[in-house]
matplotlib code that plots the C-alpha trace (Angstrom):
import matplotlib.pyplot as plt

x = [89.2, 89.1, 92.4, 94.1, 95.8, 98.1, 98.4, 100.5, 103.6, 106.6, 109.0, 110.7, 109.9, 106.2, 106.4, 108.0, 105.5, 102.6, 104.1, 104.6, 101.0, 99.6, 98.9, 98.0, 98.8, 101.1, 100.4, 103.1, 101.7, 103.2, 100.5, 101.8, 98.8, 99.4, 101.3, 102.4, 104.0, 107.3, 110.2, 111.4, 114.5, 112.4, 110.0, 112.8, 113.8, 110.2, 109.6, 112.5, 111.1, 107.9, 107.9, 107.7, 104.1, 102.8, 101.4, 103.0, 100.4, 101.3, 98.8, 98.4, 96.0, 96.9, 100.5, 101.3, 101.8, 105.5, 105.9, 103.7, 105.6, 108.9, 107.5, 106.2, 109.6, 111.8, 109.7, 108.6, 104.9, 102.4, 99.2, 98.4, 95.6, 94.3, 92.2, 90.7, 88.0, 89.1, 89.6, 90.3, 93.6, 94.6, 94.0, 96.0, 98.9, 99.4, 102.0, 100.4, 96.9, 94.7, 92.7, 89.8, 88.5, 84.9, 84.1, 81.0, 78.9, 75.4, 74.1, 76.1, 79.1, 80.2, 82.2, 83.6, 81.5, 81.3, 83.3, 86.2, 85.8, 85.9, 89.5, 90.5, 91.8, 89.8, 87.5, 88.2, 85.4, 86.5, 84.8, 84.2, 86.4, 84.4, 87.0, 89.8, 91.3, 92.4, 91.1, 89.8, 90.4, 86.7, 84.1, 81.1, 77.6, 78.1, 74.4, 74.8, 76.7, 75.7, 74.1, 75.1, 76.9, 80.0, 81.5, 84.9, 86.5, 85.8, 88.3, 86.6, 88.4, 87.6, 88.0, 88.5, 90.0, 90.6, 87.3, 85.0, 86.5, 84.6, 81.3, 82.3, 83.2, 79.9, 77.9, 79.6, 81.3, 84.3, 87.1, 89.6, 89.9, 92.2, 93.6, 96.1, 95.3, 93.3, 96.5, 98.8, 100.2, 100.8, 100.6, 102.8, 103.9, 102.2, 101.4, 102.4, 99.7, 96.9, 98.1, 98.0, 94.6, 93.4, 94.4, 92.9, 89.6, 89.6, 90.2, 87.3, 85.0, 86.0, 85.3, 81.8, 79.0, 77.4, 80.4, 80.6, 83.6, 83.9, 81.9, 82.2, 83.7, 82.1, 81.4, 84.7, 86.5, 90.2, 91.8, 95.4, 97.7]
y = [-70.1, -70.6, -69.5, -71.6, -70.4, -72.9, -71.7, -72.6, -73.5, -74.2, -76.0, -74.7, -77.8, -77.3, -73.6, -74.7, -77.5, -75.1, -72.7, -75.6, -76.8, -73.4, -71.8, -68.1, -67.5, -69.0, -68.2, -67.9, -68.0, -65.6, -66.0, -66.9, -69.2, -71.3, -74.7, -73.6, -70.4, -69.5, -67.3, -64.4, -66.3, -69.2, -66.8, -65.3, -68.7, -69.7, -66.5, -67.1, -70.6, -69.1, -68.6, -65.1, -64.1, -66.1, -63.8, -64.1, -63.7, -63.2, -64.5, -62.8, -62.8, -60.5, -59.5, -55.8, -53.5, -53.3, -57.0, -57.2, -54.4, -56.2, -59.5, -57.7, -56.1, -59.0, -61.8, -59.7, -60.2, -58.9, -59.2, -59.3, -61.5, -60.6, -62.9, -60.3, -57.7, -55.3, -51.6, -48.4, -48.4, -51.7, -50.3, -47.2, -48.9, -52.1, -51.6, -53.6, -54.5, -56.5, -59.7, -59.2, -62.3, -63.0, -66.0, -68.0, -69.5, -71.0, -67.4, -66.7, -64.5, -61.6, -59.4, -55.9, -52.9, -52.3, -49.0, -51.0, -53.9, -51.4, -50.7, -54.4, -56.5, -59.7, -61.2, -64.6, -66.7, -69.2, -71.3, -69.5, -70.8, -69.2, -68.1, -69.7, -67.1, -68.0, -70.9, -74.2, -76.6, -77.5, -76.8, -74.6, -75.0, -73.6, -73.0, -70.1, -68.1, -69.7, -67.3, -64.2, -61.3, -59.7, -56.3, -57.7, -61.0, -64.0, -66.6, -69.7, -71.4, -73.8, -77.5, -77.8, -81.0, -82.8, -84.7, -81.7, -78.7, -79.4, -79.3, -76.1, -74.3, -75.3, -74.2, -70.9, -69.9, -68.1, -66.4, -68.5, -71.4, -71.6, -74.9, -75.8, -78.9, -80.5, -81.2, -82.1, -85.2, -83.2, -79.5, -77.5, -80.6, -80.7, -84.0, -84.0, -86.5, -84.6, -81.3, -82.7, -84.1, -80.8, -78.9, -81.6, -81.3, -77.5, -77.9, -80.4, -78.0, -75.2, -77.5, -78.3, -76.6, -75.7, -73.6, -70.6, -68.3, -65.1, -66.4, -64.6, -61.4, -58.0, -56.2, -54.9, -56.3, -57.2, -59.6, -59.1, -57.6]
z = [20.7, 24.5, 26.0, 28.7, 31.9, 33.6, 37.2, 40.2, 38.1, 40.3, 37.8, 34.7, 32.7, 33.4, 32.4, 29.1, 28.5, 29.1, 26.5, 24.1, 24.4, 23.6, 27.0, 26.7, 30.4, 33.0, 36.6, 39.3, 42.9, 45.4, 48.0, 51.5, 52.0, 48.9, 48.7, 45.3, 46.5, 44.7, 45.9, 43.9, 42.9, 41.6, 39.9, 37.9, 36.6, 35.8, 34.0, 31.7, 30.9, 29.7, 25.9, 24.4, 23.8, 26.8, 29.5, 32.9, 35.7, 39.4, 41.9, 45.3, 48.2, 51.1, 50.1, 50.6, 47.6, 48.0, 47.8, 44.7, 43.0, 43.6, 42.2, 39.1, 38.5, 39.2, 37.6, 34.6, 35.3, 32.8, 34.9, 38.6, 39.9, 43.4, 45.4, 47.8, 47.6, 45.0, 46.0, 44.2, 46.1, 44.5, 41.0, 41.7, 43.5, 41.5, 38.8, 35.9, 34.7, 37.1, 36.8, 39.3, 41.1, 42.0, 44.2, 43.4, 46.3, 46.2, 46.0, 42.8, 42.0, 44.0, 41.6, 42.5, 41.6, 37.9, 38.1, 39.5, 37.1, 34.2, 35.1, 35.1, 32.3, 33.0, 35.6, 37.0, 38.6, 41.2, 43.9, 47.2, 49.9, 52.7, 55.3, 53.3, 50.8, 47.3, 45.2, 46.5, 43.6, 43.6, 40.9, 41.6, 40.0, 36.6, 36.2, 38.7, 36.1, 32.8, 30.3, 32.3, 30.6, 32.0, 31.5, 30.6, 29.4, 31.7, 33.0, 34.5, 37.3, 40.1, 40.0, 36.2, 34.9, 31.6, 32.3, 32.9, 31.1, 27.9, 29.7, 31.6, 28.4, 26.8, 29.8, 30.8, 27.5, 29.0, 27.2, 29.1, 31.5, 34.5, 35.8, 38.6, 40.7, 37.9, 35.9, 38.8, 40.4, 43.7, 44.6, 42.2, 40.2, 36.8, 35.2, 31.5, 30.4, 32.2, 30.8, 27.3, 27.9, 29.2, 26.1, 23.9, 25.8, 25.3, 21.6, 21.3, 23.1, 20.7, 17.7, 19.0, 17.0, 20.4, 21.3, 18.9, 18.8, 20.8, 23.8, 27.1, 25.6, 25.8, 22.5, 21.2, 24.2, 24.2, 26.7, 25.6, 28.1]

ax = plt.figure().add_subplot(projection="3d")
ax.plot(x, y, z, "-o")
ax.set_aspect("equal")
plt.show()
């Protein structure tokens, strides 16, 4: 079963709906560059609205370690997703398991060295924003990564929508898919109808005979926090 991450949640009702629909992950964005940035006070409320058993992910770009540690503690985050070149210092200083991010350009993906990835929980592929940090909300050419094996469970992001997620799953076969703007009416405001359609499309893709279970996972891998 392909897991779903609803990212950039800013309203308690959207966090609750994501949980109700079966999201495995809910992302709270703390990056200063994001229009979906939440304050610590808001993050505490949002975290309480996420159902038990759903993983809370904090999204960061250039925020310092002290700020990240405080967000993890106050918002009860389970995972930290960092949209910057991963370093050994990150892995040693961050207070919970890490989702590494690799940006995909026309030349393919640019993941961190394997010795660093081995210490992460999952790898998220997103569209390269060039000089712009963080996600772009645009899809990349899935053929650039289709059929490639990865050393840890894969999350596919970048321009996913209810209209294209089934094809993305069939082409890339990730462990999970990540969506933010693709289910929104405006930045940070989720659209209930589009969220429901997104989950329905994921279920259809999983039911397809061309989409076998266990795709995108390393042998013996575990993507639970």
